[in-house]
OpenMM code with the backbone's topology and positions (N, CA, C; nanometers):
from openmm import Vec3, app, unit

residues = "UNK UNK UNK UNK UNK UNK UNK UNK UNK UNK UNK UNK UNK UNK UNK UNK UNK UNK UNK UNK UNK UNK UNK UNK UNK UNK UNK UNK UNK UNK UNK UNK UNK UNK UNK UNK UNK UNK UNK UNK UNK UNK UNK UNK UNK UNK UNK UNK UNK UNK UNK UNK UNK UNK UNK UNK UNK UNK UNK UNK UNK UNK UNK UNK UNK UNK UNK UNK UNK UNK UNK UNK UNK UNK UNK UNK UNK UNK UNK UNK UNK UNK UNK UNK UNK UNK".split()
positions = [
    Vec3(-19.6877, -12.7476, 0.5149),
    Vec3(-19.5702, -12.7569, 0.6020),
    Vec3(-19.4555, -12.7767, 0.5235),
    Vec3(-19.3517, -12.6947, 0.5534),
    Vec3(-19.2337, -12.7024, 0.4709),
    Vec3(-19.1437, -12.8141, 0.5291),
    Vec3(-19.0426, -12.8551, 0.4486),
    Vec3(-18.9580, -12.9655, 0.4949),
    Vec3(-18.8829, -12.9186, 0.6231),
    Vec3(-18.8360, -12.7897, 0.6277),
    Vec3(-18.7581, -12.7511, 0.7370),
    Vec3(-18.8411, -12.7483, 0.8710),
    Vec3(-18.9703, -12.7074, 0.8615),
    Vec3(-19.0598, -12.7136, 0.9729),
    Vec3(-19.0909, -12.8518, 1.0253),
    Vec3(-19.0975, -12.9452, 0.9204),
    Vec3(-19.1198, -13.0924, 0.9660),
    Vec3(-18.9987, -13.1449, 1.0403),
    Vec3(-18.8766, -13.1093, 0.9892),
    Vec3(-18.7508, -13.1427, 1.0473),
    Vec3(-18.7454, -13.0850, 1.1882),
    Vec3(-18.7832, -12.9614, 1.2098),
    Vec3(-18.7817, -12.8972, 1.3419),
    Vec3(-18.8721, -12.9706, 1.4427),
    Vec3(-18.9918, -12.9991, 1.3894),
    Vec3(-19.0794, -13.0731, 1.4818),
    Vec3(-19.0368, -13.2124, 1.5183),
    Vec3(-18.9750, -13.2837, 1.4185),
    Vec3(-18.9162, -13.4100, 1.4418),
    Vec3(-18.8044, -13.4019, 1.5421),
    Vec3(-18.7127, -13.3100, 1.5268),
    Vec3(-18.6000, -13.2983, 1.6239),
    Vec3(-18.6457, -13.2578, 1.7629),
    Vec3(-18.7488, -13.1746, 1.7618),
    Vec3(-18.8010, -13.1272, 1.9002),
    Vec3(-18.8680, -13.2441, 1.9682),
    Vec3(-18.9384, -13.3258, 1.8998),
    Vec3(-19.0131, -13.4425, 1.9556),
    Vec3(-18.9016, -13.5415, 1.9974),
    Vec3(-18.8086, -13.5744, 1.9085),
    Vec3(-18.7086, -13.6695, 1.9448),
    Vec3(-18.6254, -13.6255, 2.0603),
    Vec3(-18.5855, -13.4934, 2.0725),
    Vec3(-18.5128, -13.4455, 2.1773),
    Vec3(-18.5977, -13.4656, 2.3172),
    Vec3(-18.7189, -13.4363, 2.3098),
    Vec3(-18.8051, -13.4475, 2.4227),
    Vec3(-18.8120, -13.5941, 2.4777),
    Vec3(-18.8184, -13.6902, 2.3813),
    Vec3(-18.8460, -13.8280, 2.4092),
    Vec3(-18.7053, -13.8808, 2.4694),
    Vec3(-18.5892, -13.8403, 2.4163),
    Vec3(-18.4584, -13.8810, 2.4556),
    Vec3(-18.4410, -13.8399, 2.5987),
    Vec3(-18.4745, -13.7064, 2.6279),
    Vec3(-18.4640, -13.6540, 2.7645),
    Vec3(-18.5578, -13.7185, 2.8530),
    Vec3(-18.6763, -13.7493, 2.8158),
    Vec3(-18.7700, -13.8256, 2.9050),
    Vec3(-18.7203, -13.9598, 2.9438),
    Vec3(-18.6662, -14.0283, 2.8376),
    Vec3(-18.6091, -14.1620, 2.8642),
    Vec3(-18.4936, -14.1656, 2.9444),
    Vec3(-18.4059, -14.0645, 2.9246),
    Vec3(-18.2997, -14.0461, 3.0077),
    Vec3(-18.3277, -14.0281, 3.1600),
    Vec3(-18.4407, -13.9444, 3.1967),
    Vec3(-18.4791, -13.9196, 3.3244),
    Vec3(-18.5328, -14.0525, 3.3886),
    Vec3(-18.6126, -14.1269, 3.3061),
    Vec3(-18.6670, -14.2527, 3.3610),
    Vec3(-18.5576, -14.3578, 3.3870),
    Vec3(-18.4536, -14.3692, 3.2993),
    Vec3(-18.3448, -14.4567, 3.3199),
    Vec3(-18.2631, -14.4169, 3.4418),
    Vec3(-18.2509, -14.2920, 3.4624),
    Vec3(-18.1745, -14.2426, 3.5796),
    Vec3(-18.2591, -14.2688, 3.7087),
    Vec3(-18.3798, -14.2484, 3.7028),
    Vec3(-18.4632, -14.2837, 3.8232),
    Vec3(-18.4665, -14.4329, 3.8548),
    Vec3(-18.4778, -14.5100, 3.7526),
    Vec3(-18.4585, -14.6597, 3.7685),
    Vec3(-18.3280, -14.6960, 3.8267),
    Vec3(-18.2144, -14.6319, 3.7840),
    Vec3(-18.0869, -14.6574, 3.8377),
    Vec3(-18.0746, -14.6185, 3.9741),
    Vec3(-18.1304, -14.5078, 4.0166),
    Vec3(-18.1330, -14.4674, 4.1553),
    Vec3(-18.2045, -14.5702, 4.2446),
    Vec3(-18.3146, -14.6268, 4.2010),
    Vec3(-18.3937, -14.7235, 4.2744),
    Vec3(-18.3128, -14.8491, 4.2874),
    Vec3(-18.2511, -14.8985, 4.1807),
    Vec3(-18.1602, -15.0098, 4.1886),
    Vec3(-18.0474, -14.9971, 4.2922),
    Vec3(-17.9894, -14.8686, 4.2922),
    Vec3(-17.8782, -14.8442, 4.3778),
    Vec3(-17.9284, -14.8564, 4.5195),
    Vec3(-18.0514, -14.8034, 4.5518),
    Vec3(-18.1008, -14.8089, 4.6885),
    Vec3(-18.1287, -14.9683, 4.7232),
    Vec3(-18.1870, -15.0362, 4.6196),
    Vec3(-18.2133, -15.1827, 4.6541),
    Vec3(-18.0812, -15.2506, 4.6830),
    Vec3(-17.9798, -15.2271, 4.6052),
    Vec3(-17.8434, -15.2935, 4.6285),
    Vec3(-17.7868, -15.2611, 4.7665),
    Vec3(-17.8079, -15.1285, 4.8044),
    Vec3(-17.7713, -15.0947, 4.9469),
    Vec3(-17.8322, -15.1771, 5.0491),
    Vec3(-17.9718, -15.1980, 5.0265),
    Vec3(-18.0514, -15.2840, 5.1235),
    Vec3(-18.0007, -15.4187, 5.1305),
    Vec3(-17.9750, -15.4697, 5.0122),
    Vec3(-17.9143, -15.6128, 5.0086),
    Vec3(-17.7880, -15.6271, 5.0777),
    Vec3(-17.7120, -15.5287, 5.0596),
    Vec3(-17.5735, -15.5335, 5.1296),
    Vec3(-17.5907, -15.5255, 5.2769),
    Vec3(-17.6844, -15.4366, 5.3204),
    Vec3(-17.7073, -15.4433, 5.4701),
    Vec3(-17.7610, -15.5675, 5.5212),
    Vec3(-17.8536, -15.6316, 5.4455),
    Vec3(-17.9137, -15.7594, 5.4849),
    Vec3(-17.8050, -15.8723, 5.4915),
    Vec3(-17.7120, -15.8693, 5.3959),
    Vec3(-17.6076, -15.9751, 5.3908),
    Vec3(-17.5167, -15.9543, 5.5063),
    Vec3(-17.4892, -15.8254, 5.5463),
    Vec3(-17.4007, -15.8067, 5.6672),
    Vec3(-17.4704, -15.8528, 5.7791),
    Vec3(-17.5962, -15.8271, 5.8060),
    Vec3(-17.6675, -15.8790, 5.9181),
    Vec3(-17.6691, -16.0293, 5.9169),
    Vec3(-17.6890, -16.0921, 5.8077),
    Vec3(-17.6891, -16.2391, 5.7956),
    Vec3(-17.5546, -16.2904, 5.8336),
    Vec3(-17.4375, -16.2243, 5.7969),
    Vec3(-17.3119, -16.2638, 5.8341),
    Vec3(-17.2849, -16.2683, 5.9755),
    Vec3(-17.3343, -16.1513, 6.0410),
    Vec3(-17.3200, -16.1455, 6.1864),
    Vec3(-17.3901, -16.2494, 6.2602),
    Vec3(-17.5169, -16.2786, 6.2146),
    Vec3(-17.6004, -16.3816, 6.2802),
    Vec3(-17.5303, -16.5183, 6.2605),
    Vec3(-17.4793, -16.5394, 6.1469),
    Vec3(-17.4102, -16.6651, 6.1118),
    Vec3(-17.2946, -16.6912, 6.2068),
    Vec3(-17.2134, -16.5822, 6.2277),
    Vec3(-17.1029, -16.5849, 6.3287),
    Vec3(-17.1450, -16.6218, 6.4702),
    Vec3(-17.2507, -16.5631, 6.5078),
    Vec3(-17.3151, -16.5891, 6.6377),
    Vec3(-17.3571, -16.7354, 6.6549),
    Vec3(-17.4236, -16.7844, 6.5446),
    Vec3(-17.4690, -16.9278, 6.5465),
    Vec3(-17.3584, -17.0199, 6.5446),
    Vec3(-17.2444, -16.9888, 6.4725),
    Vec3(-17.1300, -17.0597, 6.4652),
    Vec3(-17.0657, -17.0747, 6.5998),
    Vec3(-17.0612, -16.9617, 6.6788),
    Vec3(-17.0151, -16.9664, 6.8220),
    Vec3(-17.0970, -17.0537, 6.9043),
    Vec3(-17.2281, -17.0382, 6.8981),
    Vec3(-17.3120, -17.1271, 6.9820),
    Vec3(-17.2995, -17.2687, 6.9488),
    Vec3(-17.2859, -17.3118, 6.8252),
    Vec3(-17.2677, -17.4472, 6.7952),
    Vec3(-17.1314, -17.4999, 6.8366),
    Vec3(-17.0267, -17.4077, 6.8368),
    Vec3(-16.8948, -17.4464, 6.8855),
    Vec3(-16.9006, -17.4683, 7.0349),
    Vec3(-16.9681, -17.3859, 7.0980),
    Vec3(-16.9842, -17.4037, 7.2466),
    Vec3(-17.0702, -17.5274, 7.2733),
    Vec3(-17.1616, -17.5567, 7.2049),
    Vec3(-17.2439, -17.6831, 7.2172),
    Vec3(-17.1477, -17.8050, 7.1985),
    Vec3(-17.0646, -17.7979, 7.0942),
    Vec3(-16.9841, -17.9172, 7.0642),
    Vec3(-16.8844, -17.9356, 7.1811),
    Vec3(-16.8252, -17.8264, 7.2341),
    Vec3(-16.7267, -17.8402, 7.3375),
    Vec3(-16.7859, -17.8992, 7.4612),
    Vec3(-16.9212, -17.8498, 7.4877),
    Vec3(-16.9818, -17.9162, 7.6063),
    Vec3(-17.0139, -18.0546, 7.5881),
    Vec3(-17.0479, -18.0975, 7.4644),
    Vec3(-17.0764, -18.2401, 7.4404),
    Vec3(-16.9490, -18.3193, 7.4524),
    Vec3(-16.8408, -18.2688, 7.4081),
    Vec3(-16.7102, -18.3390, 7.4298),
    Vec3(-16.6636, -18.3421, 7.5741),
    Vec3(-16.7002, -18.2474, 7.6541),
    Vec3(-16.6584, -18.2431, 7.7958),
    Vec3(-16.7507, -18.3338, 7.8770),
    Vec3(-16.8835, -18.3159, 7.8604),
    Vec3(-16.9848, -18.3801, 7.9453),
    Vec3(-17.0541, -18.4912, 7.8921),
    Vec3(-17.0373, -18.5079, 7.7560),
    Vec3(-17.1175, -18.6111, 7.6877),
    Vec3(-17.2501, -18.5505, 7.6512),
    Vec3(-17.3286, -18.6119, 7.5621),
    Vec3(-17.4539, -18.5499, 7.5159),
    Vec3(-17.5529, -18.5627, 7.6171),
    Vec3(-17.6065, -18.4432, 7.6482),
    Vec3(-17.7260, -18.4293, 7.7389),
    Vec3(-17.8221, -18.3490, 7.6668),
    Vec3(-17.9463, -18.3823, 7.6976),
    Vec3(-18.0601, -18.3062, 7.6252),
    Vec3(-18.0572, -18.1690, 7.6898),
    Vec3(-18.0170, -18.1505, 7.8120),
    Vec3(-18.0060, -18.0148, 7.8690),
    Vec3(-17.9235, -17.9229, 7.7882),
    Vec3(-17.8101, -17.9739, 7.7424),
    Vec3(-17.7147, -17.9025, 7.6576),
    Vec3(-17.7736, -17.8535, 7.5370),
    Vec3(-17.8586, -17.9444, 7.4760),
    Vec3(-17.9214, -17.9091, 7.3450),
    Vec3(-18.0254, -17.7944, 7.3759),
    Vec3(-18.1006, -17.8105, 7.4858),
    Vec3(-18.2025, -17.7059, 7.5143),
    Vec3(-18.1397, -17.5706, 7.5508),
    Vec3(-18.0249, -17.5787, 7.6077),
    Vec3(-17.9420, -17.4569, 7.6526),
    Vec3(-17.9020, -17.3830, 7.5169),
    Vec3(-17.8521, -17.4575, 7.4201),
    Vec3(-17.8026, -17.3979, 7.3006),
    Vec3(-17.9274, -17.3267, 7.2264),
    Vec3(-18.0333, -17.3965, 7.2128),
    Vec3(-18.1473, -17.3405, 7.1431),
    Vec3(-18.1979, -17.2226, 7.2167),
    Vec3(-18.2003, -17.2282, 7.3484),
    Vec3(-18.2400, -17.1148, 7.4242),
    Vec3(-18.1553, -16.9911, 7.4114),
    Vec3(-18.0182, -17.0135, 7.3989),
    Vec3(-17.9243, -16.9061, 7.3763),
    Vec3(-17.9438, -16.8496, 7.2380),
    Vec3(-17.9785, -16.9250, 7.1378),
    Vec3(-17.9973, -16.8809, 7.0013),
    Vec3(-18.1206, -16.7861, 6.9965),
    Vec3(-18.2293, -16.8375, 7.0635),
    Vec3(-18.3516, -16.7584, 7.0462),
    Vec3(-18.3611, -16.6394, 7.1356),
    Vec3(-18.2753, -16.6286, 7.2471),
    Vec3(-18.2723, -16.5110, 7.3375),
    Vec3(-18.1797, -16.4086, 7.2666),
    Vec3(-18.0801, -16.4409, 7.1942),
    Vec3(-17.9893, -16.3450, 7.1281),
    Vec3(-18.0664, -16.2750, 7.0088),
    Vec3(-18.1506, -16.3481, 6.9402),
    Vec3(-18.2069, -16.2860, 6.8205),
    Vec3(-18.3330, -16.2004, 6.8476),
    Vec3(-18.3843, -16.2007, 6.9727),
    Vec3(-18.4995, -16.1113, 7.0148),
    Vec3(-18.4527, -15.9850, 7.0804),
] * unit.nanometer
topology = app.Topology()
chain = topology.addChain("A")
for resn in residues:
    res = topology.addResidue(resn, chain)
    for name in ("N", "CA", "C"):
        topology.addAtom(name, app.Element.getBySymbol(name[0]), res)
């Protein structure tokens, strides 16, 4: 084998490996992009549910201030929490 033929084989193999690694890195990047999109969606849902829970607790606190603490108020708050989430 001549030196030029060895160089051609080396550059051909190197080019193939670089292209293959580039494709793999690109596919991994796409997967990470999708995962981050799902994480963003989940965090938005958690934020919405937190706002609803915050409203339920504020309603419960105002009822306790108006009527005093009653076990019925506590049961009503938990009932409203579980009926909204289903």
